[in-house]
N, CA, C and O atoms as a GROMACS GRO file, in nm:
protein
  632
    1MET      N    1  -1.342   2.043   0.116
    1MET     CA    2  -1.284   1.958   0.212
    1MET      C    3  -1.132   2.030   0.256
    1MET      O    4  -1.085   2.122   0.189
    2THR      N    5  -1.070   1.979   0.365
    2THR     CA    6  -0.930   2.054   0.413
    2THR      C    7  -0.837   1.918   0.374
    2THR      O    8  -0.896   1.810   0.381
    3GLU      N    9  -0.722   1.918   0.342
    3GLU     CA   10  -0.633   1.871   0.355
    3GLU      C   11  -0.584   1.810   0.461
    3GLU      O   12  -0.535   1.871   0.556
    4ALA      N   13  -0.593   1.657   0.453
    4ALA     CA   14  -0.566   1.553   0.563
    4ALA      C   15  -0.433   1.525   0.596
    4ALA      O   16  -0.408   1.432   0.672
    5GLY      N   17  -0.325   1.613   0.537
    5GLY     CA   18  -0.212   1.551   0.542
    5GLY      C   19  -0.164   1.494   0.404
    5GLY      O   20  -0.244   1.482   0.311
    6SER      N   21  -0.038   1.462   0.394
    6SER     CA   22   0.036   1.410   0.308
    6SER      C   23   0.051   1.196   0.312
    6SER      O   24   0.067   1.137   0.419
    7ILE      N   25   0.042   1.138   0.208
    7ILE     CA   26   0.086   1.019   0.203
    7ILE      C   27   0.185   1.001   0.123
    7ILE      O   28   0.203   1.102   0.054
    8VAL      N   29   0.263   0.912   0.100
    8VAL     CA   30   0.322   0.879   0.053
    8VAL      C   31   0.303   0.729  -0.008
    8VAL      O   32   0.273   0.633   0.064
    9VAL      N   33   0.321   0.720  -0.138
    9VAL     CA   34   0.270   0.553  -0.169
    9VAL      C   35   0.376   0.551  -0.317
    9VAL      O   36   0.384   0.623  -0.417
   10ILE      N   37   0.459   0.412  -0.260
   10ILE     CA   38   0.552   0.318  -0.316
   10ILE      C   39   0.528   0.228  -0.371
   10ILE      O   40   0.553   0.119  -0.321
   11GLU      N   41   0.448   0.244  -0.537
   11GLU     CA   42   0.385   0.092  -0.561
   11GLU      C   43   0.483   0.102  -0.712
   11GLU      O   44   0.520   0.202  -0.774
   12ASP      N   45   0.502  -0.017  -0.735
   12ASP     CA   46   0.554  -0.046  -0.893
   12ASP      C   47   0.485  -0.040  -1.005
   12ASP      O   48   0.517   0.016  -1.110
   13ASP      N   49   0.359  -0.118  -0.972
   13ASP     CA   50   0.234  -0.087  -1.055
   13ASP      C   51   0.176   0.016  -1.094
   13ASP      O   52   0.086   0.050  -1.018
   14PRO      N   53   0.187   0.070  -1.168
   14PRO     CA   54   0.087   0.210  -1.237
   14PRO      C   55  -0.049   0.201  -1.232
   14PRO      O   56  -0.102   0.300  -1.182
   15ALA      N   57  -0.118   0.119  -1.266
   15ALA     CA   58  -0.279   0.064  -1.223
   15ALA      C   59  -0.300   0.095  -1.055
   15ALA      O   60  -0.369   0.164  -0.980
   16ILE      N   61  -0.197  -0.004  -1.054
   16ILE     CA   62  -0.263   0.026  -0.857
   16ILE      C   63  -0.213   0.147  -0.774
   16ILE      O   64  -0.252   0.167  -0.660
   17ALA      N   65  -0.116   0.235  -0.844
   17ALA     CA   66  -0.029   0.290  -0.794
   17ALA      C   67  -0.186   0.420  -0.788
   17ALA      O   68  -0.263   0.454  -0.698
   18ASP      N   69  -0.173   0.455  -0.927
   18ASP     CA   70  -0.355   0.594  -0.959
   18ASP      C   71  -0.463   0.549  -0.872
   18ASP      O   72  -0.536   0.642  -0.837
   19LEU      N   73  -0.495   0.439  -0.830
   19LEU     CA   74  -0.594   0.391  -0.815
   19LEU      C   75  -0.582   0.424  -0.683
   19LEU      O   76  -0.690   0.464  -0.640
   20ILE      N   77  -0.495   0.425  -0.601
   20ILE     CA   78  -0.468   0.436  -0.446
   20ILE      C   79  -0.428   0.628  -0.451
   20ILE      O   80  -0.453   0.713  -0.365
   21GLU      N   81  -0.381   0.639  -0.545
   21GLU     CA   82  -0.371   0.793  -0.554
   21GLU      C   83  -0.527   0.826  -0.553
   21GLU      O   84  -0.607   0.843  -0.461
   22LEU      N   85  -0.536   0.829  -0.662
   22LEU     CA   86  -0.701   0.895  -0.647
   22LEU      C   87  -0.790   0.874  -0.497
   22LEU      O   88  -0.827   0.975  -0.437
   23TYR      N   89  -0.818   0.749  -0.446
   23TYR     CA   90  -0.915   0.733  -0.329
   23TYR      C   91  -0.863   0.844  -0.242
   23TYR      O   92  -0.932   0.937  -0.199
   24LEU      N   93  -0.680   0.821  -0.212
   24LEU     CA   94  -0.646   0.898  -0.087
   24LEU      C   95  -0.641   1.075  -0.140
   24LEU      O   96  -0.635   1.173  -0.066
   25ARG      N   97  -0.646   1.071  -0.269
   25ARG     CA   98  -0.671   1.228  -0.317
   25ARG      C   99  -0.857   1.275  -0.264
   25ARG      O  100  -0.906   1.383  -0.234
   26ARG      N  101  -0.903   1.169  -0.272
   26ARG     CA  102  -1.064   1.225  -0.266
   26ARG      C  103  -1.062   1.198  -0.092
   26ARG      O  104  -1.172   1.200  -0.036
   27GLU      N  105  -0.996   1.184  -0.048
   27GLU     CA  106  -1.029   1.209   0.118
   27GLU      C  107  -0.943   1.278   0.154
   27GLU      O  108  -0.899   1.248   0.266
   28GLY      N  109  -0.884   1.386   0.091
   28GLY     CA  110  -0.796   1.502   0.102
   28GLY      C  111  -0.697   1.505   0.136
   28GLY      O  112  -0.654   1.604   0.196
   29PHE      N  113  -0.594   1.356   0.102
   29PHE     CA  114  -0.469   1.395   0.161
   29PHE      C  115  -0.385   1.385   0.034
   29PHE      O  116  -0.406   1.303  -0.056
   30ALA      N  117  -0.270   1.493   0.038
   30ALA     CA  118  -0.163   1.501  -0.070
   30ALA      C  119  -0.096   1.354  -0.075
   30ALA      O  120  -0.041   1.292   0.016
   31VAL      N  121  -0.115   1.322  -0.200
   31VAL     CA  122  -0.011   1.191  -0.238
   31VAL      C  123   0.076   1.226  -0.304
   31VAL      O  124   0.053   1.296  -0.403
   32TYR      N  125   0.227   1.181  -0.264
   32TYR     CA  126   0.331   1.202  -0.348
   32TYR      C  127   0.408   1.033  -0.348
   32TYR      O  128   0.479   0.971  -0.269
   33ALA      N  129   0.350   1.006  -0.479
   33ALA     CA  130   0.401   0.821  -0.565
   33ALA      C  131   0.512   0.836  -0.617
   33ALA      O  132   0.561   0.928  -0.682
   34THR      N  133   0.549   0.740  -0.585
   34THR     CA  134   0.648   0.666  -0.717
   34THR      C  135   0.713   0.524  -0.687
   34THR      O  136   0.714   0.462  -0.581
   35ASN      N  137   0.761   0.491  -0.799
   35ASN     CA  138   0.800   0.304  -0.794
   35ASN      C  139   0.897   0.272  -0.748
   35ASN      O  140   0.922   0.151  -0.740
   36THR      N  141   0.976   0.358  -0.708
   36THR     CA  142   1.088   0.245  -0.649
   36THR      C  143   1.111   0.280  -0.491
   36THR      O  144   1.065   0.376  -0.429
   37GLY      N  145   1.179   0.196  -0.453
   37GLY     CA  146   1.239   0.210  -0.326
   37GLY      C  147   1.286   0.341  -0.262
   37GLY      O  148   1.245   0.402  -0.163
   38GLU      N  149   1.440   0.378  -0.395
   38GLU     CA  150   1.501   0.472  -0.326
   38GLU      C  151   1.424   0.613  -0.366
   38GLU      O  152   1.489   0.702  -0.310
   39ARG      N  153   1.355   0.650  -0.412
   39ARG     CA  154   1.289   0.742  -0.429
   39ARG      C  155   1.215   0.767  -0.323
   39ARG      O  156   1.209   0.878  -0.269
   40GLY      N  157   1.159   0.671  -0.289
   40GLY     CA  158   1.032   0.632  -0.172
   40GLY      C  159   1.126   0.670  -0.040
   40GLY      O  160   1.094   0.765   0.031
   41LEU      N  161   1.180   0.633  -0.026
   41LEU     CA  162   1.246   0.706   0.087
   41LEU      C  163   1.303   0.841   0.082
   41LEU      O  164   1.327   0.899   0.188
   42GLU      N  165   1.332   0.906  -0.054
   42GLU     CA  166   1.386   1.011  -0.034
   42GLU      C  167   1.208   1.130  -0.018
   42GLU      O  168   1.184   1.230   0.050
   43LEU      N  169   1.141   1.065  -0.098
   43LEU     CA  170   0.987   1.169  -0.072
   43LEU      C  171   0.955   1.156   0.103
   43LEU      O  172   0.897   1.250   0.158
   44ILE      N  173   0.990   1.057   0.169
   44ILE     CA  174   0.972   1.041   0.285
   44ILE      C  175   1.006   1.115   0.336
   44ILE      O  176   0.933   1.191   0.399
   45GLU      N  177   1.202   1.132   0.328
   45GLU     CA  178   1.243   1.254   0.444
   45GLU      C  179   1.252   1.368   0.362
   45GLU      O  180   1.332   1.459   0.383
   46GLU      N  181   1.150   1.364   0.246
   46GLU     CA  182   1.156   1.526   0.215
   46GLU      C  183   0.995   1.589   0.304
   46GLU      O  184   0.986   1.682   0.384
   47ARG      N  185   0.883   1.493   0.250
   47ARG     CA  186   0.772   1.530   0.300
   47ARG      C  187   0.706   1.544   0.429
   47ARG      O  188   0.624   1.628   0.466
   48SER      N  189   0.772   1.420   0.506
   48SER     CA  190   0.745   1.421   0.583
   48SER      C  191   0.635   1.366   0.639
   48SER      O  192   0.599   1.389   0.754
   49PRO      N  193   0.560   1.270   0.537
   49PRO     CA  194   0.381   1.264   0.562
   49PRO      C  195   0.354   1.189   0.654
   49PRO      O  196   0.433   1.110   0.704
   50ARG      N  197   0.226   1.206   0.689
   50ARG     CA  198   0.142   1.140   0.779
   50ARG      C  199   0.107   0.956   0.790
   50ARG      O  200   0.066   0.891   0.886
   51ALA      N  201   0.142   0.913   0.653
   51ALA     CA  202   0.144   0.750   0.658
   51ALA      C  203   0.251   0.741   0.516
   51ALA      O  204   0.289   0.838   0.451
   52VAL      N  205   0.290   0.582   0.490
   52VAL     CA  206   0.331   0.551   0.371
   52VAL      C  207   0.224   0.428   0.333
   52VAL      O  208   0.168   0.365   0.422
   53VAL      N  209   0.205   0.402   0.206
   53VAL     CA  210   0.133   0.313   0.156
   53VAL      C  211   0.276   0.232   0.074
   53VAL      O  212   0.330   0.264  -0.032
   54LEU      N  213   0.304   0.143   0.148
   54LEU     CA  214   0.404   0.040   0.062
   54LEU      C  215   0.422  -0.096  -0.034
   54LEU      O  216   0.427  -0.202   0.027
   55ASP      N  217   0.430  -0.098  -0.144
   55ASP     CA  218   0.410  -0.211  -0.159
   55ASP      C  219   0.533  -0.318  -0.114
   55ASP      O  220   0.642  -0.263  -0.099
   56LEU      N  221   0.532  -0.412  -0.099
   56LEU     CA  222   0.650  -0.520  -0.080
   56LEU      C  223   0.706  -0.581  -0.188
   56LEU      O  224   0.822  -0.617  -0.168
   57GLY      N  225   0.672  -0.598  -0.267
   57GLY     CA  226   0.713  -0.637  -0.380
   57GLY      C  227   0.785  -0.543  -0.498
   57GLY      O  228   0.761  -0.548  -0.618
   58LEU      N  229   0.867  -0.468  -0.437
   58LEU     CA  230   0.908  -0.367  -0.569
   58LEU      C  231   1.026  -0.432  -0.631
   58LEU      O  232   1.074  -0.537  -0.588
   59ALA      N  233   1.077  -0.361  -0.743
   59ALA     CA  234   1.166  -0.398  -0.811
   59ALA      C  235   1.259  -0.286  -0.808
   59ALA      O  236   1.227  -0.168  -0.792
   60GLY      N  237   1.421  -0.350  -0.830
   60GLY     CA  238   1.520  -0.238  -0.779
   60GLY      C  239   1.642  -0.274  -0.647
   60GLY      O  240   1.654  -0.389  -0.602
   61ALA      N  241   1.689  -0.208  -0.618
   61ALA     CA  242   1.805  -0.215  -0.535
   61ALA      C  243   1.709  -0.264  -0.392
   61ALA      O  244   1.711  -0.367  -0.325
   62ILE      N  245   1.624  -0.137  -0.383
   62ILE     CA  246   1.569  -0.136  -0.244
   62ILE      C  247   1.431  -0.190  -0.251
   62ILE      O  248   1.348  -0.121  -0.311
   63ASP      N  249   1.386  -0.319  -0.190
   63ASP     CA  250   1.265  -0.359  -0.225
   63ASP      C  251   1.179  -0.321  -0.088
   63ASP      O  252   1.239  -0.260   0.001
   64GLY      N  253   1.056  -0.353  -0.073
   64GLY     CA  254   0.935  -0.294   0.028
   64GLY      C  255   0.987  -0.347   0.170
   64GLY      O  256   0.982  -0.257   0.254
   65LEU      N  257   1.024  -0.442   0.209
   65LEU     CA  258   1.063  -0.491   0.354
   65LEU      C  259   1.237  -0.394   0.359
   65LEU      O  260   1.282  -0.365   0.470
   66ASP      N  261   1.318  -0.352   0.224
   66ASP     CA  262   1.424  -0.266   0.260
   66ASP      C  263   1.382  -0.134   0.341
   66ASP      O  264   1.422  -0.087   0.447
   67VAL      N  265   1.265  -0.084   0.231
   67VAL     CA  266   1.206   0.046   0.277
   67VAL      C  267   1.167   0.054   0.432
   67VAL      O  268   1.214   0.131   0.516
   68CYS      N  269   1.078  -0.037   0.448
   68CYS     CA  270   1.055  -0.014   0.570
   68CYS      C  271   1.156  -0.064   0.693
   68CYS      O  272   1.139  -0.024   0.808
   69ARG      N  273   1.226  -0.123   0.669
   69ARG     CA  274   1.309  -0.152   0.765
   69ARG      C  275   1.376  -0.025   0.770
   69ARG      O  276   1.343   0.047   0.864
   70ARG      N  277   1.485   0.030   0.670
   70ARG     CA  278   1.528   0.176   0.694
   70ARG      C  279   1.428   0.257   0.754
   70ARG      O  280   1.472   0.286   0.865
   71LEU      N  281   1.331   0.301   0.741
   71LEU     CA  282   1.202   0.352   0.797
   71LEU      C  283   1.211   0.348   0.915
   71LEU      O  284   1.253   0.449   0.971
   72ARG      N  285   1.184   0.260   0.976
   72ARG     CA  286   1.159   0.212   1.090
   72ARG      C  287   1.292   0.229   1.187
   72ARG      O  288   1.285   0.230   1.310
   73SER      N  289   1.387   0.239   1.128
   73SER     CA  290   1.554   0.305   1.198
   73SER      C  291   1.536   0.443   1.225
   73SER      O  292   1.623   0.478   1.305
   74THR      N  293   1.459   0.541   1.193
   74THR     CA  294   1.459   0.677   1.213
   74THR      C  295   1.334   0.719   1.172
   74THR      O  296   1.345   0.811   1.091
   75SER      N  297   1.172   0.674   1.204
   75SER     CA  298   1.060   0.720   1.209
   75SER      C  299   0.978   0.619   1.268
   75SER      O  300   1.013   0.501   1.257
   76PHE      N  301   0.876   0.650   1.328
   76PHE     CA  302   0.732   0.596   1.350
   76PHE      C  303   0.650   0.608   1.230
   76PHE      O  304   0.588   0.504   1.209
   77VAL      N  305   0.625   0.710   1.137
   77VAL     CA  306   0.529   0.692   1.058
   77VAL      C  307   0.465   0.571   0.993
   77VAL      O  308   0.538   0.497   0.927
   78PRO      N  309   0.336   0.545   1.004
   78PRO     CA  310   0.256   0.447   0.977
   78PRO      C  311   0.260   0.414   0.842
   78PRO      O  312   0.246   0.489   0.746
   79VAL      N  313   0.285   0.264   0.844
   79VAL     CA  314   0.347   0.195   0.757
   79VAL      C  315   0.195   0.121   0.696
   79VAL      O  316   0.139   0.062   0.788
   80VAL      N  317   0.136   0.115   0.597
   80VAL     CA  318   0.028   0.052   0.523
   80VAL      C  319   0.123  -0.063   0.416
   80VAL      O  320   0.178  -0.017   0.315
   81MET      N  321   0.131  -0.169   0.441
   81MET     CA  322   0.240  -0.256   0.312
   81MET      C  323   0.105  -0.323   0.268
   81MET      O  324   0.034  -0.397   0.335
   82VAL      N  325   0.084  -0.273   0.118
   82VAL     CA  326   0.000  -0.352   0.024
   82VAL      C  327   0.071  -0.456  -0.068
   82VAL      O  328   0.168  -0.406  -0.125
   83THR      N  329   0.048  -0.598  -0.101
   83THR     CA  330   0.116  -0.676  -0.159
   83THR      C  331   0.008  -0.793  -0.210
   83THR      O  332  -0.106  -0.807  -0.166
   84ALA      N  333   0.080  -0.884  -0.330
   84ALA     CA  334   0.009  -0.985  -0.350
   84ALA      C  335   0.075  -1.100  -0.309
   84ALA      O  336   0.065  -1.207  -0.368
   85ARG      N  337   0.159  -1.077  -0.184
   85ARG     CA  338   0.201  -1.201  -0.130
   85ARG      C  339   0.129  -1.235  -0.030
   85ARG      O  340   0.148  -1.150   0.057
   86ASP      N  341   0.050  -1.323   0.011
   86ASP     CA  342  -0.067  -1.368   0.099
   86ASP      C  343  -0.015  -1.511   0.186
   86ASP      O  344  -0.093  -1.570   0.260
   87ASP      N  345   0.080  -1.540   0.171
   87ASP     CA  346   0.120  -1.701   0.266
   87ASP      C  347   0.172  -1.566   0.394
   87ASP      O  348   0.207  -1.448   0.386
   88GLU      N  349   0.145  -1.695   0.537
   88GLU     CA  350   0.155  -1.630   0.694
   88GLU      C  351   0.233  -1.602   0.673
   88GLU      O  352   0.219  -1.480   0.676
   89ILE      N  353   0.378  -1.629   0.636
   89ILE     CA  354   0.481  -1.626   0.649
   89ILE      C  355   0.527  -1.453   0.611
   89ILE      O  356   0.579  -1.371   0.687
   90ASP      N  357   0.486  -1.438   0.466
   90ASP     CA  358   0.488  -1.289   0.430
   90ASP      C  359   0.423  -1.204   0.512
   90ASP      O  360   0.479  -1.098   0.543
   91ARG      N  361   0.302  -1.233   0.559
   91ARG     CA  362   0.260  -1.118   0.662
   91ARG      C  363   0.323  -1.108   0.766
   91ARG      O  364   0.338  -0.992   0.803
   92VAL      N  365   0.369  -1.193   0.833
   92VAL     CA  366   0.454  -1.219   0.931
   92VAL      C  367   0.589  -1.118   0.944
   92VAL      O  368   0.619  -1.038   1.033
   93VAL      N  369   0.658  -1.155   0.818
   93VAL     CA  370   0.793  -1.073   0.795
   93VAL      C  371   0.766  -0.948   0.803
   93VAL      O  372   0.814  -0.866   0.882
   94GLY      N  373   0.648  -0.925   0.678
   94GLY     CA  374   0.630  -0.790   0.692
   94GLY      C  375   0.566  -0.674   0.816
   94GLY      O  376   0.580  -0.552   0.826
   95LEU      N  377   0.504  -0.762   0.889
   95LEU     CA  378   0.494  -0.698   0.991
   95LEU      C  379   0.585  -0.693   1.115
   95LEU      O  380   0.552  -0.610   1.199
   96GLU      N  381   0.695  -0.768   1.142
   96GLU     CA  382   0.810  -0.796   1.199
   96GLU      C  383   0.881  -0.660   1.160
   96GLU      O  384   0.915  -0.562   1.227
   97ALA      N  385   0.890  -0.698   1.005
   97ALA     CA  386   1.001  -0.527   0.935
   97ALA      C  387   0.946  -0.400   0.959
   97ALA      O  388   1.009  -0.302   0.920
   98GLY      N  389   0.820  -0.384   1.026
   98GLY     CA  390   0.789  -0.247   1.118
   98GLY      C  391   0.673  -0.221   1.024
   98GLY      O  392   0.664  -0.100   1.000
   99ALA      N  393   0.554  -0.318   0.945
   99ALA     CA  394   0.471  -0.233   0.888
   99ALA      C  395   0.323  -0.255   0.999
   99ALA      O  396   0.285  -0.354   1.061
  100ASP      N  397   0.268  -0.115   0.988
  100ASP     CA  398   0.166  -0.103   1.114
  100ASP      C  399   0.022  -0.238   1.085
  100ASP      O  400  -0.034  -0.308   1.169
  101ASP      N  401   0.000  -0.231   0.934
  101ASP     CA  402  -0.094  -0.305   0.858
  101ASP      C  403  -0.041  -0.369   0.737
  101ASP      O  404   0.070  -0.337   0.695
  102TYR      N  405  -0.107  -0.447   0.684
  102TYR     CA  406  -0.064  -0.561   0.568
  102TYR      C  407  -0.189  -0.556   0.508
  102TYR      O  408  -0.295  -0.539   0.568
  103LEU      N  409  -0.172  -0.574   0.361
  103LEU     CA  410  -0.332  -0.566   0.303
  103LEU      C  411  -0.291  -0.633   0.181
  103LEU      O  412  -0.190  -0.594   0.122
  104ILE      N  413  -0.354  -0.723   0.143
  104ILE     CA  414  -0.318  -0.824   0.038
  104ILE      C  415  -0.392  -0.777  -0.085
  104ILE      O  416  -0.508  -0.736  -0.079
  105LYS      N  417  -0.318  -0.785  -0.204
  105LYS     CA  418  -0.414  -0.762  -0.302
  105LYS      C  419  -0.456  -0.910  -0.405
  105LYS      O  420  -0.396  -1.018  -0.403
  106PRO      N  421  -0.580  -0.872  -0.492
  106PRO     CA  422  -0.644  -0.727  -0.470
  106PRO      C  423  -0.703  -0.681  -0.365
  106PRO      O  424  -0.767  -0.763  -0.298
  107PHE      N  425  -0.699  -0.556  -0.327
  107PHE     CA  426  -0.753  -0.521  -0.233
  107PHE      C  427  -0.885  -0.387  -0.302
  107PHE      O  428  -0.878  -0.331  -0.411
  108SER      N  429  -0.995  -0.368  -0.194
  108SER     CA  430  -1.095  -0.270  -0.224
  108SER      C  431  -1.052  -0.131  -0.152
  108SER      O  432  -1.026  -0.137  -0.031
  109PRO      N  433  -1.043  -0.018  -0.213
  109PRO     CA  434  -0.986   0.068  -0.223
  109PRO      C  435  -1.012   0.128  -0.082
  109PRO      O  436  -0.934   0.156   0.009
  110ARG      N  437  -1.169   0.139  -0.096
  110ARG     CA  438  -1.219   0.179   0.058
  110ARG      C  439  -1.134   0.082   0.120
  110ARG      O  440  -1.022   0.125   0.144
  111GLU      N  441  -1.158  -0.046   0.155
  111GLU     CA  442  -1.101  -0.086   0.253
  111GLU      C  443  -0.971  -0.041   0.291
  111GLU      O  444  -0.950  -0.015   0.409
  112LEU      N  445  -0.887  -0.030   0.213
  112LEU     CA  446  -0.738   0.042   0.194
  112LEU      C  447  -0.727   0.226   0.269
  112LEU      O  448  -0.631   0.268   0.333
  113ILE      N  449  -0.811   0.280   0.246
  113ILE     CA  450  -0.860   0.442   0.332
  113ILE      C  451  -0.851   0.386   0.418
  113ILE      O  452  -0.743   0.381   0.477
  114ALA      N  453  -0.996   0.300   0.475
  114ALA     CA  454  -1.049   0.283   0.602
  114ALA      C  455  -0.898   0.215   0.683
  114ALA      O  456  -0.896   0.258   0.799
  115ARG      N  457  -0.799   0.140   0.660
  115ARG     CA  458  -0.692   0.076   0.717
  115ARG      C  459  -0.552   0.242   0.750
  115ARG      O  460  -0.481   0.276   0.845
  116VAL      N  461  -0.575   0.288   0.635
  116VAL     CA  462  -0.527   0.436   0.674
  116VAL      C  463  -0.560   0.495   0.798
  116VAL      O  464  -0.497   0.493   0.904
  117ARG      N  465  -0.686   0.557   0.764
  117ARG     CA  466  -0.773   0.568   0.852
  117ARG      C  467  -0.704   0.577   0.997
  117ARG      O  468  -0.657   0.668   1.064
  118ALA      N  469  -0.722   0.430   1.014
  118ALA     CA  470  -0.716   0.337   1.127
  118ALA      C  471  -0.588   0.372   1.185
  118ALA      O  472  -0.588   0.411   1.301
  119VAL      N  473  -0.464   0.361   1.111
  119VAL     CA  474  -0.330   0.329   1.169
  119VAL      C  475  -0.332   0.475   1.214
  119VAL      O  476  -0.313   0.500   1.333
  120LEU      N  477  -0.357   0.588   1.113
  120LEU     CA  478  -0.331   0.698   1.146
  120LEU      C  479  -0.426   0.712   1.302
  120LEU      O  480  -0.361   0.777   1.384
  121ARG      N  481  -0.556   0.668   1.354
  121ARG     CA  482  -0.590   0.705   1.474
  121ARG      C  483  -0.481   0.654   1.600
  121ARG      O  484  -0.445   0.712   1.703
  122ARG      N  485  -0.449   0.526   1.546
  122ARG     CA  486  -0.384   0.439   1.655
  122ARG      C  487  -0.238   0.517   1.710
  122ARG      O  488  -0.197   0.495   1.824
  123VAL      N  489  -0.173   0.603   1.625
  123VAL     CA  490  -0.055   0.664   1.679
  123VAL      C  491  -0.093   0.835   1.658
  123VAL      O  492  -0.017   0.922   1.616
  124ASP      N  493  -0.247   0.851   1.706
  124ASP     CA  494  -0.251   0.959   1.773
  124ASP      C  495  -0.247   1.103   1.701
  124ASP      O  496  -0.219   1.216   1.742
  125PHE      N  497  -0.287   1.052   1.580
  125PHE     CA  498  -0.307   1.184   1.460
  125PHE      C  499  -0.406   1.240   1.460
  125PHE      O  500  -0.510   1.175   1.456
  126ASP      N  501  -0.409   1.406   1.466
  126ASP     CA  502  -0.562   1.429   1.479
  126ASP      C  503  -0.570   1.497   1.344
  126ASP      O  504  -0.504   1.600   1.331
  127THR      N  505  -0.645   1.452   1.236
  127THR     CA  506  -0.673   1.519   1.116
  127THR      C  507  -0.673   1.648   1.094
  127THR      O  508  -0.610   1.703   1.002
  128ASN      N  509  -0.771   1.724   1.211
  128ASN     CA  510  -0.753   1.853   1.140
  128ASN      C  511  -0.603   1.922   1.250
  128ASN      O  512  -0.623   2.026   1.311
  129ARG      N  513  -0.530   1.884   1.256
  129ARG     CA  514  -0.428   1.934   1.287
  129ARG      C  515  -0.325   1.951   1.168
  129ARG      O  516  -0.323   1.874   1.071
  130SER      N  517  -0.239   2.059   1.183
  130SER     CA  518  -0.131   2.070   1.101
  130SER      C  519  -0.052   1.989   1.074
  130SER      O  520  -0.087   1.887   1.135
  131GLU      N  521   0.049   1.966   1.011
  131GLU     CA  522   0.127   1.881   1.019
  131GLU      C  523   0.244   1.889   1.067
  131GLU      O  524   0.319   1.799   1.105
  132SER      N  525   0.264   2.042   1.062
  132SER     CA  526   0.388   2.112   1.138
  132SER      C  527   0.377   2.087   1.289
  132SER      O  528   0.473   2.065   1.364
  133SER      N  529   0.233   2.095   1.329
  133SER     CA  530   0.227   2.061   1.527
  133SER      C  531   0.234   1.932   1.506
  133SER      O  532   0.268   1.897   1.619
  134ASP      N  533   0.226   1.824   1.437
  134ASP     CA  534   0.206   1.674   1.446
  134ASP      C  535   0.387   1.696   1.495
  134ASP      O  536   0.410   1.653   1.608
  135ARG      N  537   0.495   1.751   1.430
  135ARG     CA  538   0.583   1.730   1.472
  135ARG      C  539   0.657   1.817   1.617
  135ARG      O  540   0.776   1.805   1.646
  136GLU      N  541   0.612   1.856   1.653
  136GLU     CA  542   0.690   1.941   1.757
  136GLU      C  543   0.623   1.858   1.903
  136GLU      O  544   0.508   1.834   1.940
  137PRO      N  545   0.799   1.825   1.978
  137PRO     CA  546   0.748   1.760   2.105
  137PRO      C  547   0.634   1.818   2.146
  137PRO      O  548   0.571   1.914   2.103
  138LEU      N  549   0.610   1.718   2.271
  138LEU     CA  550   0.521   1.726   2.353
  138LEU      C  551   0.605   1.733   2.523
  138LEU      O  552   0.675   1.637   2.558
  139GLU      N  553   0.595   1.805   2.579
  139GLU     CA  554   0.651   1.828   2.744
  139GLU      C  555   0.526   1.829   2.834
  139GLU      O  556   0.438   1.913   2.815
  140VAL      N  557   0.515   1.720   2.946
  140VAL     CA  558   0.471   1.664   3.078
  140VAL      C  559   0.588   1.658   3.181
  140VAL      O  560   0.673   1.572   3.199
  141ASP      N  561   0.564   1.771   3.240
  141ASP     CA  562   0.617   1.757   3.394
  141ASP      C  563   0.760   1.761   3.362
  141ASP      O  564   0.828   1.672   3.414
  142GLY      N  565   0.827   1.857   3.279
  142GLY     CA  566   0.969   1.870   3.269
  142GLY      C  567   1.021   1.738   3.180
  142GLY      O  568   1.139   1.735   3.148
  143VAL      N  569   0.940   1.637   3.145
  143VAL     CA  570   0.960   1.570   3.061
  143VAL      C  571   0.964   1.594   2.858
  143VAL      O  572   0.857   1.629   2.809
  144VAL      N  573   1.012   1.586   2.818
  144VAL     CA  574   1.014   1.612   2.693
  144VAL      C  575   0.970   1.535   2.594
  144VAL      O  576   1.076   1.480   2.568
  145ILE      N  577   0.888   1.486   2.512
  145ILE     CA  578   0.916   1.375   2.422
  145ILE      C  579   0.866   1.425   2.297
  145ILE      O  580   0.768   1.489   2.260
  146GLY      N  581   1.020   1.346   2.216
  146GLY     CA  582   1.022   1.388   2.078
  146GLY      C  583   0.885   1.322   1.996
  146GLY      O  584   0.830   1.216   2.026
  147ARG      N  585   0.844   1.420   1.879
  147ARG     CA  586   0.742   1.331   1.788
  147ARG      C  587   0.791   1.279   1.667
  147ARG      O  588   0.751   1.182   1.603
  148ALA      N  589   0.922   1.389   1.634
  148ALA     CA  590   0.950   1.359   1.494
  148ALA      C  591   1.048   1.251   1.512
  148ALA      O  592   1.055   1.167   1.422
  149ARG      N  593   1.132   1.239   1.624
  149ARG     CA  594   1.224   1.192   1.637
  149ARG      C  595   1.170   1.040   1.772
  149ARG      O  596   1.086   1.076   1.853
  150PRO      N  597   1.207   0.929   1.781
  150PRO     CA  598   1.197   0.834   1.913
  150PRO      C  599   1.217   0.908   2.034
  150PRO      O  600   1.246   0.807   2.098
  151GLU      N  601   1.227   0.999   2.119
  151GLU     CA  602   1.289   0.988   2.259
  151GLU      C  603   1.230   1.083   2.333
  151GLU      O  604   1.147   1.166   2.298
  152ALA      N  605   1.269   1.068   2.416
  152ALA     CA  606   1.258   1.140   2.577
  152ALA      C  607   1.359   1.159   2.657
  152ALA      O  608   1.435   1.073   2.701
  153ARG      N  609   1.359   1.337   2.685
  153ARG     CA  610   1.458   1.383   2.766
  153ARG      C  611   1.400   1.437   2.865
  153ARG      O  612   1.289   1.489   2.854
  154ALA      N  613   1.472   1.433   2.988
  154ALA     CA  614   1.433   1.507   3.098
  154ALA      C  615   1.576   1.577   3.168
  154ALA      O  616   1.666   1.519   3.228
  155GLY      N  617   1.563   1.714   3.138
  155GLY     CA  618   1.716   1.766   3.135
  155GLY      C  619   1.730   1.799   3.052
  155GLY      O  620   1.674   1.867   2.967
  156ASP      N  621   1.878   1.715   3.081
  156ASP     CA  622   1.963   1.696   2.957
  156ASP      C  623   1.987   1.582   2.937
  156ASP      O  624   2.059   1.545   2.844
  157GLU      N  625   1.924   1.493   3.032
  157GLU     CA  626   1.935   1.350   3.012
  157GLU      C  627   1.856   1.277   2.909
  157GLU      O  628   1.753   1.342   2.889
  158VAL      N  629   1.860   1.142   2.817
  158VAL     CA  630   1.790   1.112   2.738
  158VAL      C  631   1.711   0.984   2.805
  158VAL      O  632   1.623   0.926   2.741
   0.00000   0.00000   0.00000
């Protein structure tokens, strides 16, 4: 099986983190896991993952909502939020913070994999391309569209 790219998992429950990691690895993903928001942001910066699986209710100074908001200020990496919070307002807040999908615990690991694959399709990633080619800008008729940064340029004009 070819590697499908990397995924950062930020989950503070070790049993759930292990289960998520197991299923993602079976699908060919390289997985980088942590239990804190602070380290999660560092891993995202270091690894430039194809997606992030993020627990909403992290302990520590930075919870899942903060991680998602900070991530959205610099990146379009897909985020699948996993959480025990199942109220409508929690789902709305999570999605408005920038999550691409929201999965309520307990969840089926197969459903999580399907949702990760779905968000990757929606952001136009091809699982057969290398991660470095996913970061190179796209140029069409003199307009350069950044993939790593959310900007477009026509000549010197942003």
